[in-house]
Each structure stands twice: as structure tokens, then as C-alpha cells.
N, C-alpha and C positions, 0 to 999 in steps of 0.2 A: 866571526859569526857565532862563537860560543855564547856571548851575551844575548844574541837574538833567541837562541834555543832556550836559554834560561828564562828570559822574559816571557816567551810563549808558554813555558811550563808554569810560570807564576800566574798567568791568566787563568789557567785551568784549575789550579789548586794551591791553597796556601802552603801545602807541604813542599811545593817546589821552591818556595822562598828559602826554606832551610837548606835545600840542596844547592841553591845558588850561593848562599853564604859559605857553605862548606867548600864548594868548588873554587870560589874566589880566594878563600883562605889557603887552600892547598896550592893554588897557582902562585900566590904571593910567597908562601914559604919555600916552594920549589925554586923560584927565581933567586931568593936570598941565599939558599944553600948553594946553587950553581955559581953565584957571584963570589961567595966566600971560597969556594973550591977552585976559583980561578978559571972556570970553564966558560964564563961570560966575559966578553971584552969590555974595556972601559967605555964610558959614554963617548959617542962619536966615532968609535973605531968600528971597522967592518967585522961582521960575524964570521967566525971560522966555520968550515963545513961541519965539523963535529958539533959545535954549538947550535948551528942551524938545524941539524938533524935532531938534536935533543929537544929543541923548542917545538919543531913540527910534530915530533912523536908525542910530546906532552899534550899539545893541542888536540891531536887526533884522539888520544886515549881519554882525555877529560871530556871532549865533546861526545864521544861514544857513550861514556858513562852517564853524562847528563841526558842524552837522548833516551837511553834505556830507562833512566829514572823518571823522566817526564812522561814517556810512553806508558810506563806502569801506572803512574798517577792518573793519566787520562783514561786508561782502560778501566781502572778501579772506579773512577768517577762515573764513567758511562754505565758500568754494571750496577752501581748504586742507583743511578737515575732510572735504569730500566726496572730494577726491583721496586723502587718507589712508585713508578708509573703503574706497574702491574697491581701493586697493593691498592693504589688509588682506584683503578678500574674495578677491582673486586669490591672495594668499599662502596663505589657508586652503584654497582649491581645490587648489593645488599640493601643500600639505601632506597633504591628504586622499588625493590620488592617490599620493603617495609612500608614505603609510602602507599604503594598499591594496596597492600593488605589492609593498612589503616583506612584508606579511602573506601574500600569495599565494606569494611566493618562499619564505617560511618554511614554509608548508604543503606546497608542492611538494617541498621538501627532505625533509620527513618521509615523504612518499609515495615519493619516490625511494629512501629508505632501505629501505622495505619491498620495493620492486621489486628493488633490487640484492641485498638479503639473500636473497631467494628464488632469484635467478639464481646467487648464489654457492653455495647448497646444491646446485643442479642441477649446477653445474660441478664441484664437489668430488667428489660421488659420487651419480650419478643412481639407482643401484641401491639405495642406502641410504634413499631417500625412500619412505615407506610408500605415499603416494598422490600420484603426480606431477600428477594432474589438480587436486588441491587446491592445490598450489603454483602451478600455471598460473592457476587461478582467482583466487588472491590477487594475482598479478601483474596480471591483467586488471582486477580490481576496483580496485586502486590506480591503474592507468592511467586507468580511467574517472573516478575521483574527481579525478585531476589535470586531466582534460579539463573536468570540471564547474567546478573553480576557475578555469581559463582562461576559460571562458564567463562566469563571474561578473565577471571583470575586464573583459572586452569589454562586458558589459552595463552596467557602471559607466561605461565610456568613452562609451557611447551614451546614458547617463542613463536606462536602462531599470530598471524595478523588479525586485526579486527575486521569487521565486515561492513565497509562503507557501502551506502546505497543512495540513490536519488530520492530525497525526501523533501516534503514541504514543511517549513518551520511552523507556519500557522496551523496546519492540520495536525502536526505532531503535538503541539502545545494544547490544542483543543481536545485531542484524545486523552491527554494526560491530565486534564483539568480535574476530573472527579477524584483522582488519587491525591492531587495536591490539596483539594479542599478537605479531605480527611486528615491530612497532615497538620492543618492549621486549627488552632482553638476557635471557639465560636466568636470571640471578640475581635478576631482579625478578618477583615473583608478582603476577598480575592477578586480582582477585576481583570478581565481579559480584553485587550484592545488589539484586535488582529487586523492586519492590512488585507483588504479584499483582493489585492493583486497577488499573483503567484509569488511565493518566497522559496524558490528551489535551491537546495544546497546538496552537496555530496558529503554524507557523514554516516557514522554508525548510529542508528536510531537510539540504541541504548545509551550511547554517549551523550546525545542531545538531551535525553531524559535525565541523565545524571547531572548535566549542567543546570537544567531548570530546577531539579530537586534540591541541589545544593544551594543555589541562589535563594530559593524560596525559604529553605530551612534557615539560612543565614539571616534573611529579613525577619523571619519569625522570632529568632533569638535576639534581634535588635529591638524587641518590644514594639514592633510596628502595629498600627491599628488598621492599616490599609496597604495591600501589596498589589501592584499593577504589573501585569506581564503584557508587554507589547511586542508586536512584530512589525517590520517595515521593509518594503521593497526598495525604498529610496532613502538616501542618507538624510537624517534630520538636520535642519539648519545649524544647530549648535555644533555639529561635527563637520561642517562643510570645509573648514580649513584645516582639519586634522590630518597630519602627514602619515604616510606609511599605511594607509588603509587599503584593503583589497579593492580591485576595480569593481565598480557597481555592486557594493556589498549588500548582503541581506542582514538585517538587524534583528537582534533579540534584546529587548530592554526590560530589565526588572527594576522597578522603583518601589521604595518603601518610605514611610513617614516616621521611621524609628529615630533612635537617638543620634544617628550620624557618627562620623569618624573625624578625628583630627588628621592633619597632614602627616604627623609622625606615625600614626597607626597605618595610614594608607601606604606609607613607604615600605612597610613590612607585611602588607596585607596578603601577598601571595607566597610568602615564605612558608615552607612546610613546618608544621607544628607551632606556628605562631598563632596565638589566640589571646583575646582579652577576657575570655570567659573563665569561670572557675575550673580547676582541673577535672572535676567530675562531670562538667557540662560541655566541654568542648575539646576536640582533638587537634584543632588547627590544621586539618587536612582538607576540609571541604572546598575552600577557595583555591588552595594550591592544586587540587585535582582539576577544578574548573580551568584554571590557567594552563595547566598541562595539556588538557584536551583541546582548548582553543588554539594554543601555540602549535600543537601537532597538526591541526587542520589548516595552518597558515592564516589564522584569523587574528583579530585584535580584540582585547578587552580593555575598556575604559571605565574609570571610576570617577564619579562626581559626588562629593559628600562634604559635609561640614557639621560640627557639633550642633545638635538640636534641629538640623534641617533635613534629616533623612539621607538616603543613599540611592544613587542610580548606577546600576551596572549595565553597560552597553557593550554588546558583543557584535562585532562585524565579521560575518562569515563570507568567504569567497562565494560568489554566485555560481551555481552549476552552469557549465557550458562556457565560462569565460576563461 
């Protein structure tokens, strides 16, 4: 049985191979010395009690030494694995914090664009603004949403849960429309196509707004001339055969007629920090944040795009009550 112990040690660590070689060499040398000393009988002759005792003792000692050596190797390997696992966990926590902070900064930048755009309008010609109260309301709404994002970051730092509630996707998008229009330049047309049927889901309203904001900002950066935000209470025919969808999903579909994406870009689309934009113009966190929120809510996000043919992001949310 010593070879079995040696081989088990070899499986756990390459250092056991050295121990096995040493043990075999020691056993061979010991047998040679015993034979030369006349303590071992000739081939075919019965073993004397003394020779048998020597062989058994040598086997026990060598086996015990190998067991101790193999156990030390295994314990050291386990300790190393535990330390590496803990370091990996710490790295993942830091990475998650970095992604969240970067995502919040990305969204705050979008909200600040709205705030500064309205302030610029007021500064240029206050008299030309048809409804100053409307501009002020947009500024206040964007500031309130920025405060919500900040609270979400603080909640994450305290490891508090988000605040899911029963909401209607169509109603939430409609209420968010004025802010989205302020985000887009004048040459980009925003169209809403809402399903008149109820579109209930259970989600944090701020997270749903964050999804819409990031998808619209991504479409804007894709040089789109038209962005359509649609909601649907029934699965579109193009996704009827799509596997792993939530039962009776509620759909949010953002379509643009921008430059589109190749299959290679799509394969990396939701990776954190992946971006095709210039370093000063993109963080690569907007779509990874969207993917994280959708996955956390047990939803699915589908992408349909091709170079020169625009992009369609379709998100399937679990229907509330199912």
C-alpha cells in the first residue's frame, strides 16, 4: 500500500513526486544493504523472523513518513487555495464597488447634461422659453434623480437592499420621457410606442429609469437619427421561439437607426469597461450596468444589430404576479 499513498500524494501536489522518488530510492538502497549484510535470504528461500520484522518495520516507517509528507503537502495546498479564494472574493468586492461607482458617475454625467442644457437655455434667452417653469421642473427632476443615484450608492456601501415596487413599465417610461428628450440633441427624434395594455413588473423604479437612460444614451452615441422606445405586454413574434424567457414577459424595446454593431462587438457588449468610443467619451459601463440590473431581476436582454442597420435592445421582464 505505500505506492497507493505515494500516488495519492502525487495527485495533490507535484512535490509529492519528489517524495515518492526519494522513498523508492531509500527502499531500494535499504534492500541492497540488507542483502549484502546477509540479512535477506536468497531468492526462493523463506524469510527468517528477523528479516520479516525488518521489512515490516521499514514499510511502517516509510509509510508513516510518506503519509506525513503527503498530509503536509495537502494541508499547505488547501491553505493556499483558501487564501487565493479570499483574495478573489476581496477583488470581486472591489471590482463590484468600482463598477457601481463608475456606473453612478456615468448616469450622473447624463443627468448633469440635462441640468446644464436647461441652464444654458435660460442663460441664452430667458424670454424665448415658452414655459420657464417647465425648464425649472426638468432641472429639479434631474437633480432629484441624481440624488436617488447617490442614495443607491450609499445603500450599496451599507449593503442595504434596493426598493422594488409594483410599477407599470409604460407609465414609468412616459413619465421619464421629458427628461430623455432633454438628453438628446435636436437632430435626434425620440418616439414612444407604448402598449395600451397593463405592463406590470416588480422593480426598483430608479433602476428601470437607469436602464432606459443608459440605452437611450448608448443609442444617441451611436449617431442615431431616430430612437424608438416601445413597451409590450405580449411577446413580439420575432422572439416567440426564444428560449429561457420569463413566463408571459413584459417587454421594453429600444430601437435606433445608428451605425449598428458587428458580431464581434456584440460578443463583448456587456463586459465592464468595454467600449468602442474614444477614452474621453465612454466608460464602457452603461450597458454592463443595464445587463447587471436585468439579470438581477431574473430578466433577459436580447440584442439584434448589424453594421449600418441600427440596433435593437429588447428586455424581457418577469410579469408581476407570475
